[in-house]
C-alpha positions as CSV (number, residue, x, y, z in Angstrom):
1,M,0.0,0.0,0.0
2,K,1.1,3.6,-0.7
3,Q,2.6,5.2,2.4
4,Q,0.5,8.1,3.7
5,R,2.7,11.1,4.0
6,K,2.5,13.6,6.9
7,A,2.8,17.4,6.9
8,V,2.9,20.0,9.6
9,A,1.3,23.3,8.8
10,L,2.2,26.7,10.3
11,I,-1.3,27.9,11.4
12,S,-1.7,31.5,12.3
13,G,-5.4,31.6,12.5
14,G,-5.8,33.5,9.2
15,L,-7.5,32.5,5.9
16,D,-4.3,31.6,4.0
17,S,-3.0,28.9,6.3
18,M,-6.6,27.5,6.5
19,L,-6.7,27.2,2.7
20,A,-3.2,25.8,2.5
21,V,-4.1,23.0,4.9
22,K,-7.3,22.2,3.0
23,V,-5.5,22.0,-0.4
24,I,-3.0,19.5,1.0
25,Q,-5.7,17.5,2.9
26,D,-7.5,17.1,-0.4
27,Q,-4.5,15.1,-1.7
28,G,-4.8,12.6,1.1
29,I,-2.0,13.9,3.2
30,H,-2.2,13.7,7.0
31,V,-1.8,17.3,8.3
32,E,-1.3,18.6,11.8
33,G,-0.9,22.2,12.7
34,I,1.7,24.1,14.7
35,N,1.4,27.6,16.2
36,F,4.2,29.4,17.8
37,F,3.3,31.7,20.7
38,T,5.6,34.7,20.8
39,G,3.5,36.9,23.1
40,F,2.8,39.4,20.4
41,C,-0.2,37.7,18.8
42,V,-2.6,38.9,21.5
43,E,-5.8,39.8,19.6
44,G,-8.0,37.5,21.6
45,H,-6.7,38.9,24.8
46,T,-7.6,42.4,23.8
47,H,-11.0,41.4,22.5
48,A,-11.8,39.7,25.8
49,V,-10.9,42.7,27.9
50,R,-12.2,45.7,26.1
51,K,-15.9,46.6,25.7
52,K,-15.3,48.1,22.3
53,H,-14.5,44.6,21.0
54,Q,-17.4,42.9,22.7
55,D,-19.0,42.0,19.3
56,K,-15.9,40.0,18.3
57,Q,-15.4,36.3,18.9
58,K,-13.5,35.6,22.1
59,R,-11.3,32.8,20.7
60,N,-7.9,31.7,19.7
61,N,-8.2,31.8,15.9
62,A,-5.4,29.2,15.4
63,L,-7.3,26.7,17.6
64,W,-10.6,27.6,15.9
65,V,-9.1,27.1,12.4
66,A,-7.7,23.7,13.5
67,E,-11.1,22.7,14.7
68,Q,-12.8,23.6,11.5
69,L,-10.2,21.6,9.5
70,G,-10.3,18.6,11.9
71,V,-6.5,18.8,12.5
72,K,-4.6,18.5,15.7
73,L,-2.9,21.8,16.7
74,H,0.4,21.9,18.6
75,I,0.9,25.3,20.4
76,V,4.6,25.9,21.1
77,D,5.7,28.6,23.6
78,V,8.7,30.4,22.0
79,V,8.5,33.6,24.1
80,E,12.1,33.4,25.4
81,E,13.7,32.2,22.2
82,Y,11.8,34.9,20.2
83,K,13.4,37.7,22.2
84,D,16.7,37.5,20.2
85,I,14.7,37.5,16.9
86,L,13.0,40.7,17.9
87,L,16.0,42.5,19.4
88,N,18.6,41.4,16.9
89,P,17.0,40.8,13.5
90,V,19.5,39.9,10.9
91,H,17.4,41.3,8.1
92,G,16.1,44.3,10.0
93,Y,12.6,45.5,10.7
94,G,9.6,46.3,8.5
95,K,7.6,49.5,8.6
96,N,7.3,49.4,12.4
97,V,9.2,46.9,14.7
98,N,8.2,43.8,12.9
99,P,11.2,41.5,12.0
100,C,9.1,39.7,9.4
101,L,11.8,37.9,7.5
102,D,13.7,36.8,10.6
103,C,10.4,35.8,12.2
104,K,9.3,33.6,9.3
105,T,12.7,32.0,9.1
106,F,12.7,31.3,12.9
107,M,9.3,29.7,12.7
108,V,10.1,27.5,9.8
109,K,13.4,26.5,11.5
110,K,11.4,25.5,14.6
111,A,9.0,23.5,12.4
112,V,12.0,21.7,10.8
113,E,13.1,20.6,14.3
114,W,9.6,19.5,15.0
115,I,9.1,17.3,12.0
116,K,12.4,15.6,12.7
117,E,11.3,14.9,16.3
118,H,7.9,13.7,15.3
119,D,8.7,11.8,12.1
120,F,6.7,14.0,9.7
121,D,7.7,14.4,6.1
122,F,7.4,18.1,5.1
123,I,6.2,21.6,6.1
124,I,3.4,23.7,4.6
125,T,2.6,27.4,5.0
126,G,0.0,29.7,3.7
127,E,2.4,32.1,2.2
128,V,1.6,33.8,-1.2
129,V,4.2,35.3,-3.5
130,G,4.1,39.1,-3.4
131,Q,1.5,39.3,-0.6
132,R,3.7,40.7,2.2
133,P,6.4,43.4,1.5
134,M,9.1,41.8,3.5
135,S,8.8,38.0,4.0
136,Q,6.7,37.1,1.0
137,R,8.5,38.6,-1.9
138,R,9.8,36.4,-4.7
139,A,13.3,37.4,-3.8
140,T,13.0,36.6,0.0
141,M,11.0,33.4,0.0
142,P,14.0,31.4,-1.0
143,V,16.0,33.1,1.8
144,V,13.5,31.8,4.4
145,A,13.7,28.3,2.9
146,K,17.6,28.3,2.9
147,E,18.3,30.0,6.3
148,S,15.7,28.0,8.2
149,G,17.1,24.7,6.9
150,G,13.6,24.0,5.4
151,N,15.0,24.0,1.9
152,D,12.8,21.8,-0.4
153,L,10.9,20.4,2.5
154,L,9.0,23.7,2.7
155,L,5.9,23.7,0.4
156,R,3.7,26.8,-0.1
157,P,0.5,25.2,-1.6
158,L,-1.2,28.5,-2.5
159,S,1.8,29.7,-4.7
160,A,3.5,26.4,-5.5
161,K,3.2,26.9,-9.3
162,Q,4.9,30.2,-9.0
163,L,7.9,28.6,-7.2
164,P,10.5,25.8,-7.9
165,E,9.4,22.3,-7.2
166,T,9.8,21.0,-3.7
167,L,10.7,17.5,-2.5
168,P,7.0,16.5,-1.9
169,E,6.3,17.4,-5.5
170,K,9.3,15.8,-7.0
171,E,8.7,12.6,-5.0
172,G,5.0,12.5,-6.0
173,W,3.8,12.8,-2.4
174,V,1.6,15.7,-3.7
175,D,0.4,16.4,-7.2
176,R,1.8,19.8,-8.3
177,E,-1.1,20.2,-10.8
178,Q,-3.5,20.3,-7.9
179,L,-1.6,23.1,-6.2
180,L,-2.2,26.8,-6.9
181,D,-0.5,29.8,-8.5
182,F,-1.8,32.7,-6.3
183,N,0.4,35.8,-6.4
184,G,0.2,39.5,-5.5
185,R,-1.7,41.4,-2.8
186,T,-5.2,40.8,-4.0
187,R,-7.2,38.5,-1.7
188,K,-9.9,37.7,-4.3
189,P,-8.6,34.2,-5.2
190,Q,-8.4,33.2,-1.5
191,M,-11.9,34.4,-0.9
192,A,-13.2,32.6,-3.9
193,L,-11.4,29.4,-2.8
194,A,-12.9,29.8,0.7
195,E,-16.4,30.0,-0.9
196,H,-15.6,26.9,-2.9
197,Y,-14.7,25.0,0.3
198,G,-17.7,26.3,2.1
199,F,-15.7,28.4,4.6
200,K,-18.2,31.1,5.5
201,E,-16.5,32.4,8.6
202,Y,-12.8,33.2,8.9
203,A,-10.5,35.9,10.2
204,Q,-10.3,39.0,8.1
205,P,-8.3,38.1,5.0
206,A,-6.0,41.1,5.1
207,G,-5.6,40.9,8.9
208,G,-2.9,39.7,11.1
209,C,-2.5,39.3,14.8
210,C,1.1,40.4,15.2
211,M,1.1,43.6,17.2
212,L,4.6,44.5,16.0
213,T,3.1,45.6,12.7
214,D,0.8,48.0,14.5
215,Q,2.1,51.6,14.6
216,N,0.6,52.6,17.9
217,Y,1.9,49.5,19.6
218,A,5.3,49.9,18.0
219,V,5.6,53.5,19.4
220,K,4.8,52.2,22.9
221,L,7.4,49.4,22.6
222,Q,10.1,51.8,21.3
223,D,9.3,54.2,24.1
224,M,9.7,51.4,26.7
225,W,13.1,50.4,25.2
226,A,14.3,54.0,25.0
227,N,13.5,54.6,28.7
228,R,15.0,51.5,30.2
229,P,18.6,50.5,30.8
230,S,18.3,47.7,28.2
231,R,15.7,46.5,25.7
232,A,15.1,43.3,27.7
233,Y,11.4,42.6,28.3
234,E,9.1,40.1,29.9
235,L,5.7,38.8,28.8
236,D,3.9,41.1,31.2
237,D,5.7,44.1,29.7
238,I,4.5,43.5,26.2
239,I,0.9,42.7,27.3
240,M,0.7,45.9,29.3
241,L,1.6,47.9,26.3
242,K,-1.9,47.1,25.0
243,M,-3.6,48.3,28.1
244,G,-4.8,51.8,28.9
245,R,-3.7,55.3,28.0
246,H,0.1,55.7,28.3
247,F,1.7,58.9,29.4
248,R,5.5,59.3,29.6
249,L,6.0,62.0,32.3
250,S,9.8,61.5,32.5
251,P,12.4,58.9,31.6
252,N,11.8,57.2,34.9
253,L,8.1,57.5,35.0
254,K,5.2,56.3,32.9
255,V,1.5,56.5,33.9
256,I,-1.0,53.9,32.5
257,I,-4.6,54.8,33.0
258,G,-7.4,52.3,32.3
259,R,-9.8,53.3,29.5
260,E,-12.8,51.2,30.6
261,E,-14.1,48.7,33.2
262,G,-12.6,45.7,31.4
263,E,-9.1,47.2,31.4
264,N,-9.4,48.4,35.0
265,N,-10.3,44.8,36.1
266,F,-7.4,43.4,34.1
267,M,-5.0,45.9,35.5
268,Q,-6.0,45.0,39.1
269,G,-3.9,41.9,38.6
270,Y,-0.7,44.0,38.5
271,K,-1.3,45.9,41.8
272,N,1.3,43.8,43.6
273,Q,3.9,44.4,40.9
274,M,3.4,48.1,40.3
275,I,2.4,51.2,42.2
276,S,-1.3,51.8,41.6
277,I,-3.5,54.9,42.0
278,Y,-7.3,55.2,42.0
279,P,-9.7,58.0,42.9
280,S,-11.7,57.4,46.1
281,S,-13.9,60.5,46.1
282,H,-15.3,59.9,42.6
283,N,-15.6,57.0,40.2
284,G,-12.7,56.7,38.0
285,A,-10.0,54.6,36.3
286,L,-7.3,52.6,37.9
287,A,-3.8,53.8,37.0
288,L,-0.5,51.9,37.2
289,I,2.9,53.4,37.5
290,D,5.7,52.0,35.4
291,G,8.8,53.3,37.2
292,E,9.1,55.5,40.3
293,F,8.4,58.9,41.6
294,K,11.7,60.8,42.1
295,T,10.2,64.1,43.2
296,Q,7.0,65.3,44.9
297,Q,6.3,67.3,41.7
298,E,6.2,64.1,39.7
299,L,3.8,62.5,42.1
300,E,1.5,65.6,42.1
301,T,1.6,65.8,38.3
302,A,0.6,62.1,38.0
303,L,-2.2,62.5,40.6
304,A,-3.6,65.6,38.8
305,L,-3.5,63.7,35.5
306,I,-5.3,60.6,36.9
307,A,-7.9,62.9,38.5
308,R,-8.5,64.4,35.1
309,Y,-9.7,61.0,33.8
310,S,-12.1,60.4,36.7
311,Q,-15.7,61.5,37.0
312,G,-14.4,64.3,39.2
313,K,-12.5,66.0,36.4
314,N,-14.7,69.1,36.8
315,A,-14.6,69.1,40.6
316,A,-12.5,71.5,42.6
317,Q,-10.7,68.6,44.2
318,V,-10.4,64.8,43.9
319,T,-9.1,62.4,46.5
320,L,-6.9,59.6,45.3
321,V,-5.3,56.6,47.0
322,V,-1.7,55.7,46.2
323,R,-1.1,52.0,46.8
324,Q,2.5,50.6,47.1
325,T,3.3,47.1,46.0
326,N,3.5,46.1,49.6
327,A,-0.2,47.2,50.0
328,E,0.6,50.3,52.0
329,E,-1.8,53.1,51.1
330,Q,-1.8,56.9,51.3
331,Q,-4.4,59.4,50.4
332,Y,-3.9,62.7,48.5
333,T,-6.3,65.4,47.5
334,I,-5.6,67.4,44.5
335,Q,-7.1,69.6,41.8
336,P,-7.7,67.7,38.5
337,M,-5.4,68.7,35.6
338,A,-7.0,70.9,32.9
339,V,-7.2,69.4,29.5
340,D,-4.9,72.0,28.0
341,A,-2.3,71.3,30.6
342,I,-1.7,67.8,29.3
343,K,1.4,68.0,27.2
344,K,1.4,66.4,23.8
345,D,4.8,64.9,24.3
346,W,3.5,63.0,27.3
347,I,1.1,60.9,25.2
348,I,2.5,57.8,23.8
């Protein structure tokens, strides 16, 4: 009997990887998925916290895609390993702080290690020639294959006919004629194929969950790096960059003010790690202090700013509680800051 071949698919949770898996499944290949958790794909976390996202599905899209396809998904934590990729990308950054080419190479390299450990035959991805400006150009796709060690074990089913034959095609494990020739930035072919397969629900075709490509997030990350002794970071640091309004009052002091109830509730979990401030005389947001107060003036500025974002913003005075990480508390009463007193260069 003909041996059934096995492939592992890099599944991000988007439409392209979903289609790539289906195309290969149709050829009788056993497919399992792999998803690498870097800490920066945090869309589900934000949707679960913020009220403005309450209409969005509270789910891990990679797990959801795997369920729709009937494949087993392996989630691999690479938070620590990924730090070197982000901090020292060989091929540099994209438009923001996204090391796309190094990132893709890293993930394919990890997949190569995985197939060797689990006795799988080859790797598939949902990449499309010309779709992404950094990692999915015709000139850079071979770079990913070579530098990752994937070489001709890396098959891109959606653009296979635009690329040289891979080992699975040469060996007849898959039929090249049944693979596709998608190219360019248009998503119409993918959407048509999704309709063909009956996929009525999927993540936005042009979307992505990597926060490193988001300009607002990138600015906050660069600010954090610029105001610390080193660019080292922990998972809590990068998650907190998505929470609240961020105000940089000085190199040693950043104030993070919750924007709504969901964020305030989430930020409560950091009260034993960071100084926290909340209004006691009026309803208002919880604030966390990243850094320390070096002067009384810094403390008073922060208090007035936080009072401005409470329901006492138009009151003569607001009383706030400053809670240290050891749970010691002290009350202060202060006049809320006027809107025109908030300096533009504070806002990150």
